[in-house]
All heavy atoms as an XYZ file, in Angstrom:
883
protein
N      84.797     82.898    149.435
C      84.344     81.661    149.980
C      84.578     81.705    151.525
O      85.631     82.055    152.036
C      85.138     80.522    149.427
C      84.709     79.097    149.826
S      85.395     77.805    148.832
C      86.845     77.379    149.762
N      83.498     81.414    152.231
C      83.551     81.504    153.712
C      84.165     80.189    154.286
O      84.069     79.102    153.773
C      82.085     81.602    154.296
C      81.414     82.902    153.964
O      82.130     83.896    153.655
O      80.215     82.951    153.953
N      84.970     80.446    155.428
C      85.474     79.288    156.104
C      84.530     78.921    157.198
O      83.803     79.758    157.780
C      86.787     79.803    156.823
C      87.975     80.129    156.026
C      89.087     80.624    156.930
C      88.473     78.855    155.306
N      84.573     77.674    157.538
C      83.804     77.186    158.763
C      84.659     77.433    159.980
O      85.931     77.596    159.782
C      83.494     75.715    158.623
O      84.736     74.982    158.674
C      82.722     75.415    157.398
N      84.080     77.436    161.144
C      84.859     77.664    162.375
C      85.858     76.603    162.512
O      87.024     76.797    162.913
C      83.909     77.692    163.574
C      84.664     78.009    164.750
C      84.999     77.068    165.878
C      85.232     79.229    165.209
N      85.674     77.733    166.773
C      85.906     79.059    166.448
C      85.308     80.462    164.602
C      86.602     80.029    167.116
C      85.960     81.477    165.305
C      86.537     81.282    166.471
N      85.555     75.355    162.212
C      86.523     74.215    162.321
C      87.704     74.402    161.401
O      88.835     74.048    161.745
C      85.857     72.850    162.178
O      85.311     72.770    160.882
N      87.423     75.007    160.231
C      88.564     75.229    159.322
C      89.443     76.261    159.904
O      90.786     76.160    159.769
C      88.070     75.665    157.880
C      87.402     74.564    157.122
C      86.729     74.996    155.847
O      86.139     76.107    155.856
O      86.792     74.265    154.868
N      88.883     77.352    160.457
C      89.687     78.426    160.994
C      90.548     77.832    162.192
O      91.698     78.196    162.355
C      88.836     79.558    161.529
C      89.594     80.667    162.326
C      90.470     81.501    161.671
C      89.375     80.727    163.772
C      91.083     82.437    162.455
C      90.089     81.615    164.464
C      90.928     82.484    163.801
N      89.909     76.985    162.948
C      90.666     76.482    164.167
C      91.853     75.595    163.732
O      92.792     75.429    164.532
C      89.748     75.580    164.947
C      88.780     76.355    165.806
C      87.855     75.464    166.688
O      87.309     74.446    166.155
O      87.667     75.912    167.859
N      91.912     75.124    162.553
C      93.109     74.397    162.087
C      94.290     75.257    161.790
O      95.407     74.686    161.757
C      92.725     73.522    160.842
C      91.704     72.456    161.073
C      91.291     71.692    159.793
N      92.471     71.314    159.060
C      92.512     71.284    157.703
N      91.443     71.571    157.021
N      93.550     70.922    157.136
N      94.074     76.493    161.648
C      95.230     77.373    161.392
C      95.905     77.685    162.760
O      95.305     78.347    163.658
C      94.760     78.627    160.719
C      95.974     79.652    160.480
C      94.108     78.434    159.449
N      97.177     77.239    162.828
C      97.897     77.405    164.127
C      98.678     78.791    164.083
O      99.820     78.787    163.613
C      98.915     76.266    164.326
C      98.215     75.002    164.680
C      98.098     74.846    166.227
O      98.832     75.396    166.927
O      97.201     74.080    166.522
N      98.041     79.837    164.496
C      98.772     81.084    164.605
C      99.296     81.148    166.084
O      98.447     81.086    167.045
C      97.789     82.301    164.308
C      97.412     82.303    162.916
S      96.310     83.686    162.480
C      94.717     83.159    163.164
N     100.517     81.447    166.168
C     101.233     81.522    167.480
C     102.099     82.766    167.661
O     102.619     83.304    166.609
C     102.070     80.262    167.703
C     101.351     78.930    167.528
C     100.473     78.702    168.799
N      99.858     77.382    168.709
C      99.956     76.522    169.649
N     100.497     76.786    170.787
N      99.256     75.338    169.544
N     102.316     83.128    168.835
C     103.237     84.246    169.133
C     104.672     83.688    169.251
O     104.897     82.655    169.884
C     102.803     84.956    170.473
C     103.884     85.995    170.884
C     101.468     85.563    170.358
N     105.557     84.431    168.577
C     106.996     84.024    168.680
C     107.877     85.280    168.781
O     107.446     86.358    168.500
N     109.089     85.048    169.233
C     110.006     86.180    169.289
C     111.203     85.862    168.336
O     111.800     84.834    168.240
C     110.616     86.248    170.772
O     109.597     86.532    171.619
C     111.709     87.352    170.873
N     111.456     86.950    167.485
C     112.569     86.869    166.504
C     113.896     86.959    167.253
O     114.187     87.877    168.008
C     112.445     87.999    165.487
C     111.124     88.014    164.764
C     113.670     88.022    164.590
C     110.857     89.145    163.876
N     114.653     85.867    167.207
C     115.951     85.846    167.858
C     117.144     85.991    166.958
O     118.271     86.262    167.482
C     116.081     84.418    168.616
C     115.994     83.259    167.732
C     114.971     84.385    169.769
C     116.251     81.938    168.365
N     116.949     85.939    165.676
C     118.085     86.186    164.716
C     117.434     86.774    163.369
O     116.463     86.256    162.972
C     118.922     84.946    164.476
C     120.090     85.172    163.612
C     120.875     83.911    163.449
O     120.971     83.068    164.369
N     121.596     83.691    162.321
N     118.166     87.710    162.842
C     117.775     88.303    161.551
C     118.981     88.293    160.613
O     120.071     88.869    160.962
C     117.207     89.732    161.706
C     116.721     90.187    160.394
C     116.146     89.769    162.804
N     118.873     87.723    159.442
C     119.955     87.699    158.497
C     119.432     88.335    157.088
O     118.294     88.108    156.734
C     120.470     86.284    158.262
C     121.164     85.750    159.512
O     122.015     86.328    160.096
O     120.729     84.636    159.935
N     120.428     88.906    156.436
C     120.074     89.315    155.085
C     119.819     88.083    154.209
O     120.296     87.006    154.481
C     121.162     90.112    154.451
C     121.425     91.471    155.116
O     120.385     92.132    155.475
O     122.504     91.925    155.408
N     119.057     88.276    153.091
C     118.741     87.153    152.219
C     119.017     87.611    150.825
O     118.123     87.868    150.001
C     117.279     86.734    152.398
C     116.876     85.401    151.753
C     117.823     84.602    151.079
C     115.590     84.940    151.792
C     117.514     83.430    150.517
C     115.199     83.767    151.236
C     116.168     82.975    150.590
N     120.304     87.762    150.497
C     120.659     88.317    149.165
C     120.181     87.501    147.959
O     120.116     87.955    146.880
C     122.172     88.472    149.182
C     122.631     87.517    150.277
C     121.533     87.447    151.267
N     120.029     86.166    148.163
C     119.613     85.312    147.075
C     118.151     85.432    146.751
O     117.626     84.936    145.660
C     119.865     83.794    147.413
C     121.312     83.508    147.675
C     121.676     83.703    149.143
O     120.777     83.935    149.982
O     122.887     83.781    149.478
N     117.309     86.069    147.559
C     115.892     86.215    147.312
C     115.636     87.098    146.102
O     116.390     88.063    145.829
C     115.187     86.832    148.635
N     114.553     86.845    145.413
C     114.175     87.646    144.196
C     113.769     89.010    144.583
O     114.077     90.016    143.867
C     113.151     86.921    143.381
C     113.662     85.820    142.564
C     112.552     85.230    141.661
N     111.874     84.261    142.530
C     110.769     83.579    142.134
N     110.310     83.825    140.957
N     110.300     82.649    142.938
N     112.953     89.176    145.675
C     112.561     90.407    146.236
C     113.300     90.676    147.561
O     113.552     89.631    148.241
C     111.060     90.415    146.428
C     110.278     90.319    145.113
C     108.819     90.407    145.441
C     107.990     90.315    144.144
N     106.551     90.345    144.436
N     113.625     91.849    147.912
C     114.320     92.063    149.207
C     113.623     91.351    150.338
O     112.416     91.583    150.475
C     114.282     93.577    149.356
C     114.217     94.151    147.873
C     113.365     93.088    147.230
N     114.367     90.621    151.212
C     113.829     89.839    152.268
C     114.885     89.619    153.332
O     116.084     89.784    153.047
C     113.230     88.579    151.761
N     114.448     89.230    154.471
C     115.247     88.817    155.556
C     114.984     87.298    155.839
O     113.878     86.806    155.614
C     114.985     89.618    156.860
C     115.288     91.026    156.876
C     114.274     91.929    157.261
C     116.548     91.473    156.573
C     114.607     93.321    157.267
C     116.817     92.861    156.603
C     115.901     93.755    156.926
O     116.161     95.103    156.957
N     115.965     86.674    156.399
C     115.837     85.284    156.947
C     115.650     85.489    158.425
O     116.568     86.046    159.069
C     117.007     84.365    156.609
C     117.158     84.120    155.129
C     118.377     83.266    154.899
O     119.258     83.164    155.678
N     118.489     82.765    153.653
N     114.560     85.070    158.972
C     114.283     85.186    160.403
C     114.301     83.875    161.136
O     113.909     82.813    160.604
C     112.853     85.737    160.575
C     112.505     87.068    159.858
C     111.004     87.413    160.140
C     113.442     88.136    160.266
N     114.942     83.867    162.332
C     114.865     82.727    163.236
C     114.017     83.151    164.408
O     114.264     84.110    165.021
C     116.264     82.341    163.671
O     117.122     82.088    162.549
C     116.275     81.103    164.628
N     112.877     82.341    164.610
C     111.831     82.682    165.538
C     111.719     81.639    166.649
O     111.609     80.462    166.283
C     110.519     82.963    164.753
C     110.753     83.933    163.687
C     109.505     83.404    165.785
C     109.657     83.977    162.658
N     111.603     82.065    167.891
C     111.369     81.178    169.032
C     109.894     81.157    169.333
O     109.321     82.135    169.711
C     112.185     81.626    170.190
C     112.024     80.751    171.403
O     111.225     79.828    171.372
O     112.590     81.077    172.456
N     109.249     79.980    169.017
C     107.794     79.865    169.339
C     107.560     79.132    170.636
O     106.530     78.484    170.850
C     107.090     79.159    168.208
C     106.859     80.043    166.963
C     107.704     79.934    165.915
C     105.847     80.958    166.991
C     107.569     80.727    164.712
C     105.699     81.741    165.866
C     106.487     81.600    164.733
N     108.592     79.067    171.549
C     108.321     78.416    172.876
C     108.676     76.896    172.902
O     109.040     76.374    171.854
N     108.551     76.338    173.998
C     108.960     75.003    174.204
C     108.229     73.975    173.363
O     108.785     72.957    172.886
C     108.942     74.597    175.669
O     107.612     74.844    176.214
C     109.936     75.388    176.517
N     106.916     74.134    173.198
C     106.039     73.141    172.535
C     106.424     73.128    170.995
O     106.476     72.060    170.432
C     104.585     73.526    172.713
C     103.649     72.548    171.988
C     102.135     72.993    172.041
O     101.859     73.809    172.949
O     101.416     72.485    171.212
N     106.602     74.314    170.465
C     106.855     74.347    168.995
C     108.369     74.461    168.673
O     108.852     73.916    167.652
C     106.069     75.536    168.314
C     104.516     75.217    168.499
C     106.386     75.673    166.901
C     103.688     76.411    168.322
N     109.085     75.214    169.442
C     110.483     75.409    169.285
C     110.804     76.502    168.345
O     110.062     77.471    168.091
N     112.041     76.337    167.708
C     112.694     77.382    166.837
C     112.193     77.050    165.378
O     112.317     75.943    164.993
C     114.187     77.369    166.955
C     114.587     77.491    168.355
C     114.813     78.468    166.060
C     114.250     78.807    169.031
N     111.772     78.080    164.671
C     111.456     77.925    163.272
C     112.148     79.026    162.457
O     112.314     80.121    163.014
C     109.927     78.102    163.073
C     109.130     76.984    163.795
C     108.974     75.708    162.959
N     108.332     74.661    163.626
C     107.059     74.358    163.437
N     106.365     75.056    162.544
N     106.437     73.370    164.121
N     112.316     78.836    161.234
C     112.884     79.795    160.301
C     111.782     80.249    159.310
O     110.938     79.469    158.969
C     114.057     79.299    159.604
C     115.281     78.944    160.594
C     116.392     78.426    159.777
C     117.560     78.203    160.753
N     118.352     79.312    161.042
N     111.946     81.511    158.840
C     111.038     82.039    157.838
C     111.736     83.150    157.037
O     112.660     83.837    157.529
C     109.777     82.684    158.575
O     108.915     83.190    157.651
N     111.312     83.260    155.807
C     111.757     84.334    154.970
C     110.593     85.374    154.935
O     109.449     84.953    154.752
C     112.060     83.841    153.521
O     112.194     84.858    152.663
N     110.942     86.618    155.079
C     109.914     87.656    155.101
C     110.370     88.889    154.337
O     111.483     89.381    154.518
C     109.716     87.994    156.572
N     109.503     89.337    153.428
C     109.732     90.509    152.627
C     109.311     91.731    153.387
O     108.233     92.403    153.077
C     108.990     90.473    151.319
C     109.518     89.261    150.443
C     108.692     89.004    149.186
O     107.706     89.744    148.933
N     109.098     88.031    148.456
N     110.003     92.142    154.394
C     109.673     93.228    155.321
C     110.736     94.245    155.413
O     110.767     94.989    156.380
C     109.319     92.663    156.735
C     110.455     91.761    157.246
C     108.035     91.811    156.684
C     110.231     91.275    158.683
N     111.610     94.337    154.390
C     112.691     95.222    154.399
C     112.364     96.734    154.206
O     113.175     97.625    154.628
C     113.800     94.886    153.421
O     113.149     94.911    152.116
C     114.358     93.453    153.668
N     111.151     96.973    153.719
C     110.760     98.394    153.512
C     110.490     99.128    154.777
O     110.744    100.292    154.834
C     109.467     98.466    152.640
C     109.722     98.109    151.127
C     108.414     98.362    150.426
C     108.627     98.056    148.927
N     107.378     98.261    148.145
N     109.967     98.415    155.753
C     109.603     99.048    157.012
C     110.535     98.782    158.190
O     110.452     99.476    159.183
C     108.157     98.645    157.375
C     107.116     99.290    156.548
C     105.766     99.269    157.137
N     104.795     99.869    156.377
C     104.201    101.000    156.562
N     104.651    101.720    157.652
N     103.353    101.458    155.740
N     111.231     97.643    158.115
C     111.982     97.285    159.331
C     113.488     97.044    158.997
O     113.825     96.458    157.972
C     111.445     95.886    159.798
C     109.994     95.937    160.179
C     109.040     95.552    159.289
C     109.587     96.452    161.450
C     107.651     95.631    159.661
C     108.324     96.460    161.714
C     107.260     96.082    160.834
O     105.936     96.123    161.237
N     114.313     97.439    160.025
C     115.755     97.137    159.940
C     116.013     95.880    160.659
O     115.136     95.395    161.412
C     116.536     98.228    160.476
O     116.292     98.240    161.940
C     116.332     99.564    159.863
N     117.134     95.216    160.465
C     117.452     94.011    161.245
C     117.470     94.219    162.719
O     116.916     93.509    163.531
C     118.794     93.488    160.748
C     118.795     92.873    159.358
C     120.030     92.112    159.033
C     121.229     93.015    159.020
N     122.430     92.286    158.480
N     117.919     95.420    163.140
C     117.998     95.753    164.526
C     116.622     95.981    165.188
O     116.401     95.633    166.294
C     118.820     97.128    164.726
C     120.289     96.981    164.361
C     120.515     96.948    162.815
O     119.672     97.427    162.048
O     121.588     96.447    162.381
N     115.667     96.512    164.409
C     114.324     96.674    164.926
C     113.594     95.319    165.105
O     112.694     95.212    165.959
C     113.447     97.530    163.883
C     113.907     98.991    163.896
C     113.276     99.784    162.729
O     112.984     99.143    161.652
O     112.967    100.967    163.060
N     114.008     94.427    164.328
C     113.273     93.067    164.303
C     113.802     92.184    165.419
O     113.043     91.406    165.991
C     113.444     92.392    162.972
C     112.697     93.042    161.881
C     113.095     92.367    160.514
C     111.175     92.901    162.000
N     115.092     92.264    165.763
C     115.642     91.352    166.752
C     114.944     91.639    168.085
O     114.705     92.644    168.554
C     117.199     91.704    166.913
C     117.866     90.930    168.041
C     118.665     89.800    167.429
C     119.653     89.145    168.360
N     119.077     88.804    169.666
N     114.524     90.533    168.748
C     113.824     90.461    170.029
C     112.405     91.015    169.927
O     111.801     91.181    170.987
C     114.625     91.256    171.099
C     115.931     90.694    171.326
O     116.083     89.417    171.273
O     116.940     91.393    171.502
N     111.889     91.181    168.751
C     110.501     91.615    168.502
C     109.595     90.443    168.584
O     109.899     89.365    167.921
C     110.367     92.405    167.257
C     109.070     92.958    166.953
C     109.039     93.561    165.574
N     107.720     94.153    165.283
C     107.496     95.431    165.338
N     108.485     96.235    165.706
N     106.278     95.883    165.109
N     108.404     90.584    169.228
C     107.396     89.410    169.138
C     106.548     89.645    167.873
O     106.241     90.821    167.520
C     106.555     89.484    170.403
C     107.250     88.872    171.552
C     106.337     88.475    172.658
O     105.560     89.255    173.162
N     106.408     87.149    173.111
N     106.204     88.482    167.261
C     105.353     88.573    166.026
C     104.303     87.482    166.140
O     104.306     86.685    167.114
C     106.221     88.312    164.787
C     107.099     87.058    164.879
C     107.154     89.543    164.520
C     106.479     85.844    164.521
N     103.450     87.447    165.133
C     102.467     86.329    164.991
C     102.778     85.570    163.780
O     103.063     86.195    162.711
C     101.038     86.865    164.916
C     100.030     85.724    164.667
C     100.650     87.584    166.189
N     102.930     84.277    163.858
C     103.178     83.448    162.714
C     102.302     82.177    162.628
O     101.784     81.669    163.659
N     102.117     81.714    161.426
C     101.378     80.415    161.171
C     102.475     79.311    161.209
O     103.430     79.372    160.432
C     100.533     80.463    159.831
C      99.957     79.119    159.632
C      99.603     81.568    159.841
N     102.240     78.265    162.107
C     103.304     77.327    162.232
C     102.932     75.963    161.657
O     103.683     75.042    161.774
C     103.706     77.182    163.739
C     104.321     78.521    164.315
C     102.496     76.774    164.598
N     101.709     75.840    161.080
C     101.359     74.498    160.588
C     101.122     74.501    159.031
O     100.456     73.592    158.595
C     100.123     74.041    161.328
C      98.841     74.759    161.076
O      98.874     75.865    160.860
N      97.742     74.052    161.264
N     101.691     75.445    158.264
C     101.784     75.296    156.895
C     102.862     74.321    156.559
O     103.833     74.248    157.253
C     102.076     76.625    156.235
C     100.886     77.567    156.096
C     101.057     78.980    156.259
C      99.632     77.049    155.832
C      99.932     79.811    156.062
C      98.485     77.950    155.730
C      98.683     79.225    155.844
N     102.895     73.800    155.363
C     104.018     72.941    154.887
C     105.212     73.749    154.693
O     105.174     75.038    154.376
C     103.487     72.363    153.555
C     102.062     72.571    153.492
C     101.725     73.684    154.409
N     106.444     73.225    154.888
C     107.680     73.946    154.694
C     107.736     74.377    153.209
O     107.180     73.746    152.322
C     108.861     73.038    155.054
C     108.969     72.739    156.514
C     110.121     71.843    156.776
C     110.140     71.494    158.265
N     111.266     70.609    158.592
N     108.364     75.545    152.947
C     108.522     76.037    151.558
C     109.947     76.351    151.238
O     110.591     77.071    151.979
C     107.596     77.221    151.463
C     107.622     77.823    150.016
C     106.683     78.950    149.928
C     106.657     79.475    148.466
N     105.811     80.638    148.383
N     110.464     75.733    150.202
C     111.826     75.988    149.782
C     111.881     77.307    149.006
O     111.109     77.539    148.008
C     112.275     74.869    148.845
C     113.743     74.857    148.478
C     114.588     74.379    149.588
O     114.356     73.369    150.186
N     115.756     75.075    149.898
N     112.731     78.197    149.466
C     112.806     79.502    148.854
C     114.387     79.631    148.497
O     115.130     80.000    149.378
C     112.395     80.645    149.754
C     110.878     80.444    150.105
C     112.606     81.986    149.040
C     110.391     81.413    151.152
N     114.746     79.368    147.243
C     116.152     79.221    146.974
C     116.794     78.191    147.703
O     116.308     77.020    147.736
N     117.852     78.409    148.434
C     118.498     77.472    149.272
C     117.971     77.392    150.673
O     118.481     76.740    151.558
C     120.068     77.777    149.286
C     120.695     77.567    147.980
C     122.215     77.853    148.078
N     122.740     77.832    146.705
C     124.061     78.057    146.485
N     124.887     78.325    147.497
N     124.559     78.022    145.299
N     117.071     78.299    150.943
C     116.458     78.439    152.291
C     115.151     77.752    152.458
O     114.352     77.761    151.608
C     116.320     79.933    152.566
C     115.831     80.247    153.929
C     116.748     80.281    155.000
C     114.565     80.650    154.178
C     116.220     80.634    156.255
C     114.112     81.052    155.406
C     114.929     80.972    156.448
N     114.990     77.015    153.600
C     113.719     76.338    153.872
C     112.946     77.156    154.969
O     113.283     77.282    155.989
C     114.040     74.962    154.402
C     112.753     74.127    154.680
S     111.768     73.792    153.241
C     112.835     72.544    152.505
N     111.801     77.729    154.475
C     110.916     78.448    155.318
C     109.998     77.485    156.049
O     109.341     76.697    155.388
C     110.124     79.421    154.492
O     109.364     80.359    155.411
N     109.903     77.588    157.380
C     109.175     76.631    158.244
C     107.901     77.214    158.835
O     107.248     76.549    159.570
C     110.098     76.191    159.320
C     111.376     75.527    158.771
C     112.386     75.270    159.855
O     112.627     76.101    160.734
O     112.964     74.182    159.810
N     107.718     78.462    158.696
C     106.464     79.141    159.186
C     106.179     80.368    158.325
O     107.011     80.807    157.521
C     106.666     79.465    160.678
S     107.960     80.655    161.013
N     105.044     80.986    158.518
C     104.630     82.166    157.816
C     104.415     83.306    158.812
O     103.525     83.211    159.720
C     103.341     81.956    157.038
C     102.781     83.164    156.281
C     103.655     83.562    155.138
C     101.458     82.825    155.738
N     105.232     84.346    158.613
C     105.047     85.524    159.545
C     103.874     86.247    159.014
O     103.693     86.596    157.769
C     106.308     86.375    159.546
C     106.148     87.656    160.309
C     107.473     85.575    160.160
N     103.027     86.770    159.891
C     101.727     87.447    159.493
C     101.879     88.913    159.586
O     102.381     89.498    160.551
C     100.561     87.003    160.426
C     100.417     85.507    160.356
C      99.215     87.778    160.065
C      99.956     85.002    159.045
N     101.330     89.584    158.570
C     101.359     91.091    158.503
C     100.246     91.641    157.706
O      99.766     90.952    156.843
N      99.988     92.955    157.857
C      99.077     93.678    156.916
C      99.860     94.149    155.686
O     100.922     94.733    155.873
C      98.385     94.782    157.625
N      99.378     93.884    154.507
C     100.023     94.263    153.259
C      99.448     95.456    152.666
O      98.271     95.531    152.317
C      99.966     93.113    152.215
C     100.826     93.414    150.964
C     100.515     91.792    152.868
N     100.285     96.510    152.555
C      99.862     97.827    151.971
C      99.803     97.716    150.481
O     100.158     96.782    149.801
N      99.275     98.829    149.844
C      99.144     98.911    148.375
C     100.423     98.687    147.611
O     100.416     98.150    146.552
C      98.540    100.211    148.020
C      97.088    100.349    148.460
C      96.436    101.687    148.015
O      96.955    102.280    147.080
O      95.398    101.990    148.612
N     101.559     99.109    148.127
C     102.845     98.951    147.491
C     103.600     97.750    147.949
O     104.765     97.615    147.692
C     103.630    100.237    147.674
C     103.031    101.472    147.059
C     103.765    102.674    147.214
O     105.002    102.573    147.412
O     103.219    103.829    147.146
N     102.879     96.846    148.638
C     103.560     95.606    149.064
C     104.320     95.666    150.333
O     104.963     94.721    150.680
N     104.261     96.870    150.960
C     105.010     96.955    152.274
C     104.181     96.268    153.316
O     102.963     96.299    153.306
C     105.335     98.378    152.624
C     104.074     99.232    152.727
O     103.149     99.098    151.813
O     103.978    100.095    153.613
N     104.868     95.562    154.227
C     104.195     94.736    155.275
C     104.362     95.379    156.632
O     105.495     95.730    156.966
C     104.699     93.300    155.220
C     104.114     92.492    156.309
C     104.514     92.674    153.834
N     103.261     95.466    157.344
C     103.290     95.799    158.801
C     102.986     94.554    159.548
O     101.932     93.978    159.459
C     102.262     96.931    159.048
C     102.310     97.281    160.582
C     102.536     98.172    158.251
N     103.963     94.155    160.379
C     103.811     92.918    161.242
C     102.715     92.971    162.183
O     102.491     93.992    162.833
C     105.121     92.633    161.865
C     106.310     92.305    160.956
C     107.615     92.201    161.769
C     106.027     91.003    160.200
N     102.053     91.912    162.426
C     101.029     91.721    163.466
C     101.779     91.292    164.641
O     102.627     90.402    164.581
C      99.925     90.784    163.106
C      99.037     91.142    161.918
C      98.025     90.052    161.824
C      98.485     92.537    162.031
N     101.474     91.817    165.841
C     102.160     91.565    167.048
C     101.298     91.842    168.250
O     100.406     92.688    168.165
C     103.502     92.408    167.116
N     101.568     91.135    169.385
C     100.822     91.471    170.613
C     101.171     92.894    171.079
O     102.277     93.340    170.913
C     101.244     90.356    171.619
C     102.525     89.889    170.988
C     102.566     90.078    169.563
N     100.293     93.508    171.801
C     100.513     94.778    172.376
C     101.539     94.819    173.556
O     102.133     95.770    173.866
C      99.191     95.448    172.906
C      98.324     95.924    171.775
O      98.868     96.146    170.666
O      97.057     96.014    172.000
N     101.578     93.613    174.226
C     102.354     93.434    175.479
C     103.320     92.228    175.249
O     102.876     91.300    174.506
C     101.534     93.292    176.633
C     100.481     94.398    176.854
C      99.220     94.158    176.486
C     100.913     95.650    177.380
C      98.223     95.207    176.609
C      99.938     96.668    177.432
C      98.614     96.422    177.122
N     104.436     92.196    175.864
C     105.228     91.039    175.834
C     104.535     89.845    176.582
O     104.136     90.025    177.670
C     106.603     91.294    176.509
C     107.468     90.119    176.353
C     109.006     90.559    176.372
C     109.967     89.421    176.253
N     109.892     88.735    174.904
N     104.370     88.754    175.804
C     103.625     87.654    176.419
C     104.474     86.343    176.042
O     105.517     86.382    175.385
C     102.200     87.488    175.822
C     102.249     87.398    174.262
C     101.382     88.589    176.260
C     100.927     87.108    173.607
N     104.033     85.243    176.612
C     104.801     83.989    176.482
C     104.871     83.499    175.010
O     103.742     83.568    174.339
C     104.059     82.907    177.328
C     104.716     81.554    177.367
C     103.962     80.652    178.117
O     103.094     80.970    178.950
O     104.138     79.303    177.924
N     106.010     83.178    174.530
C     106.063     82.590    173.187
C     105.295     81.251    173.157
O     105.242     80.508    174.042
C     107.590     82.251    172.880
C     108.362     83.511    172.628
O     107.897     84.535    172.273
N     109.692     83.416    172.866
N     104.641     81.076    171.953
C     103.921     79.909    171.758
C     102.410     80.008    171.955
O     101.649     79.148    171.620
N     101.990     81.127    172.625
C     100.578     81.248    172.934
C      99.823     81.324    171.578
O     100.274     81.907    170.598
C     100.327     82.581    173.712
C     100.726     82.578    175.190
C     100.395     83.856    175.834
C     100.092     81.341    175.915
N      98.711     80.673    171.544
C      97.940     80.562    170.299
C      97.000     81.773    170.170
O      96.412     82.295    171.087
C      97.049     79.305    170.439
C      96.289     79.083    169.087
C      95.709     77.681    168.975
N      95.116     77.584    167.684
C      94.708     76.478    167.101
N      94.734     75.352    167.796
N      94.262     76.455    165.982
N      96.926     82.207    168.876
C      95.951     83.254    168.515
C      94.635     82.612    168.198
O      94.513     81.653    167.463
C      96.527     84.012    167.334
C      97.960     84.512    167.584
C      95.505     85.149    166.901
C      98.005     85.508    168.710
N      93.598     83.235    168.709
C      92.252     82.601    168.476
C      91.142     83.728    168.409
O      91.377     84.818    168.610
């Protein structure tokens, strides 16, 4: 099913920087709890991400990513996910994060 341009424009994809990474032992599948700075307009958001196959906590800290910031919050166990981190999903479920090529301002919109 095709999207209209106006439907696509409603998806708020923004650049953010991961400022904290924690293990998420309660998750059913291996995951991290991420704290992401999306700049002054959007602020700090939390997300759960199943990205442990390709990334260590140390590799993620201070890394810029792309996230959707206008989905409804989602309860994952005791954790409330407030945004969706975007990545390409491989055949075995491993995720490669989408990110800008250069360090840019947090909160910039993807379009």
